[in-house]
N, C-alpha and C positions, 0 to 999 in steps of 0.2 A: 504494500500500500504506500502510495506517495504521501508526502507531507500535506500536499494540497487536498487530497482525498480525506485524510485523517482530520484535518482542520474543518473541512466542510461537513463531515459526519458529526463531529463534536458541536459545531455551530448549530446544525439543525436540532440536535438533541437538547442543547441548551435552550433554544427557542421554544421547543415543545414544553419543556419544564417551566420556563418563565411565563408562558401564556396559558398554561394548563390545557394545552391542546393534546388530544390523544394521538400520538404518533411516535415513530422511531425511525431513525436513519441508521443504516448499517451497510457494511461491506461484507460480501460473502468471501469466505476463505478461498484464496486462489491456489489451485493445485497445478503442478507442473504441466500435466498433459490434458487438463480439463479446462476448456475455455469458459470464461465468465461472460455473461451478457452485457453487464454494465458495471461501472466502477462503484456507484453509490445507489442503493435502493432506499426509497423513503416510503414507509407504509403508514397509512393513517385512515381512520374512518372518515375524515374530511377529504372528499375527493380532490380538493385543491392541493393536497399534500400526498397524493398517491403518485409518486414520481420515480423516474429512472434517469440518472445523471451520468453521463460519460465525462471524464475529466481529461483535459490535455494541457500541457505546459509548453510554452514557447519561450526560448531565450532571445528576447529582443536585443539584449546587450551584446549578444554574439552575432548579430546581423540578420536574424530571422525577419523576414518581411511579410510572411503569410503562414497560414495553416494549410498545408497541402493535403489533398485527399489521398495521394499516393504515398507520401512520406510519413505522415502522422497517424495514419490508420492502417490496419492490417488486412491482409487477404488470407483466408484460411486455405487448407489443403485442397478443398473442393473448388476454389476460385471465387468464393463468395466474399464480397467486400464487407468490412466491419460496419459501415453505415447501413448497408442493406440488412445485415444480420440484426443489428440493434433496432432498426425500423420494424422488422418483422416481430421481434420480441415485444416492442412497445404496442404494436397493433394487437397482438394476441393477448397480452396481459391487461390491456386497457389503461396502462400508465401514461401519464403525460411525460414527455421526454425533453431533456435539455442537454446541451453541450456546455460545460463550464470550462472556460479557457482562462488559464493563468498566464499572464505575461510577466516573465522574469526580467527585471530592469537592470540587474547587476548588483554587485556587492555594495551594501550601504544604501541602496535605494529600495523603496517600498514596491512590492509586487502589486499588480493590478489583476483583477479577475472580472470576467464578464459572463453573462449567461445568454446563450442563443437557443431559442425554442427549436426543438428537434425538427418540427415541420419546416422551418426556414432552412435549416441545414440540409434536410432531405431535398428540398426544392433546388438549392444551389448544387448539390451533388448530382442531381438528375439533369441539370442544365449543361448541355454539351459544350457550351462556350467557356466554361470555367472549370478549373481543377484545384481551386483554392479559395480561401477567404482571407483577404488582406488584413493587416493589423488595423488599418483605418476603418475597414468595415466591421471588424470585431468591436471596436470602440464605439460604434453606433448603437450597440445593444446595451441593455441595462447592466450597470456595473454592480458588482457585489462589494459593498463598502466594507472596510475593515473596522473592527471594534477591538482594539488591543491586538491580541494575537489571533483572535477569531474573526470570522466574517459575520456581518450583520445580516440576518435573514429577514429581508423585507418582503412581506407577503404579497404586495402588489407586483413585484417583479416576477415571482414564481407563478402568479396567476395569469401571466401573459401567454403561457404555452397552451397548446391545444392537443388533444389526442389525435393519433393517426387513425383515421377511419377509412378503410378501403373496401 
């Protein structure tokens, strides 16, 4: 589990406790030869918090200009792209999906994190004219504000997603 995933799970669980909302965020144990569907699962009786979140980190300080669909996502042995697999899982499970992107700004500089509704990511992935999401485009999506060492869970941002219905 990456530090970003750990902090996001902790932040969601703190939010649920502070607001007395029934819910839990967790990360399934990853096994060497068993794929996981998503990095973070959020379960709640409140449908706004029945979420699946994939986390990606980009080192902007090292020159990264975009999140590339070929470089930052995997293709399994059967040739299925990670975005396609996650989209299928989200559709079958009824979860609202998000891509949480952490931009690493370098030593001594605060990291930034943004949430992209999975439906928007899925549209960009299926657009034949693009193979990436630029840093500038990522910054157009809602930012996950920091609160000390955790992220602030703003309900309004997480309600902007929609379920994949096919």
